[in-house]
C-alpha positions as a printed Julia matrix, in Angstrom:
73×3 Matrix{Float64}:
 12.27   92.64  -31.7
  8.8    94.07  -31.32
  6.19   92.38  -29.17
  2.63   93.65  -29.14
  1.22   92.44  -25.84
 -2.31   93.09  -27.08
 -1.74   90.38  -29.68
  0.47   87.93  -27.84
  1.06   84.66  -29.65
  2.82   81.48  -28.63
  5.83   82.55  -30.72
  6.07   85.95  -29.04
  5.76   84.34  -25.59
  8.6    81.97  -26.45
 10.71   84.87  -27.72
 10.08   86.9   -24.56
 10.91   83.86  -22.43
 14.28   83.53  -24.21
 15.02   87.23  -23.69
 14.08   87.24  -20.01
 16.09   84.07  -19.33
 19.18   85.78  -20.73
 18.86   88.94  -18.62
 20.94   89.48  -15.52
 22.57   92.4   -13.75
 25.46   92.42  -16.21
 23.46   93.07  -19.38
 20.66   95.3   -18.16
 20.63   98.25  -19.01
 23.66   97.75  -21.29
 21.73   95.65  -23.84
 18.16   96.01  -22.59
 16.43   98.92  -20.89
 12.91   98.32  -19.61
 12.24  101.69  -18.01
 12.39  104.68  -20.36
 10.3   107.84  -20.43
  9.68  110.21  -23.36
  8.33  113.76  -23.56
  4.86  112.18  -23.64
  5.32  111.75  -19.9
  8.07  113.08  -17.67
 11.02  112.32  -19.96
 13.13  114.74  -21.93
 13.43  113.03  -25.31
 11.11  112.47  -28.29
 10.31  108.83  -29.04
 11.98  108.9   -32.46
 15.19  110.3   -30.93
 15.05  107.69  -28.16
 14.85  104.95  -30.81
 17.77  106.45  -32.77
 19.82  106.65  -29.58
 18.97  103.04  -28.66
 20.04  101.83  -32.09
 23.25  103.84  -32.02
 24.35  102.38  -28.67
 23.34   98.84  -29.67
 20.37   98.17  -27.39
 18.73   94.85  -28.21
 15.41   95.79  -26.61
 13.64   98.54  -24.72
 10.34   99.5   -23.21
  8.85  102.95  -22.87
  7.11  103.43  -19.54
  5.45  106.8   -19.96
  2.99  107.77  -17.24
 -0.66  108.24  -18.2
  0.09  108.17  -21.93
  0.27  105.73  -24.82
  1.24  108.19  -27.58
  4.5   106.37  -28.29
  2.63  103.11  -28.78
C-alpha cells in the first residue's frame, strides 16, 4: 500500500482508516512500523535496503520519518 498524502483521495482516506482501525499494541511494529529513519537522516540503512528488509520480514506498511530530508520520498 502506498499513500501519497499530497494527493489524498477519498479512496486513500478510506484505506488509511481501515489500516489505523486495525492497529493495536499487538501488531505494531510487527506488521506496521511508522517510525523509521534512513541514512538521509540519522538512520543507518539505505532506503532500498530498508524496503527489502521490510518485505523480507512481512511488514504490511511503513513510514520513513527522516529529519530535515525528503530524499526517500
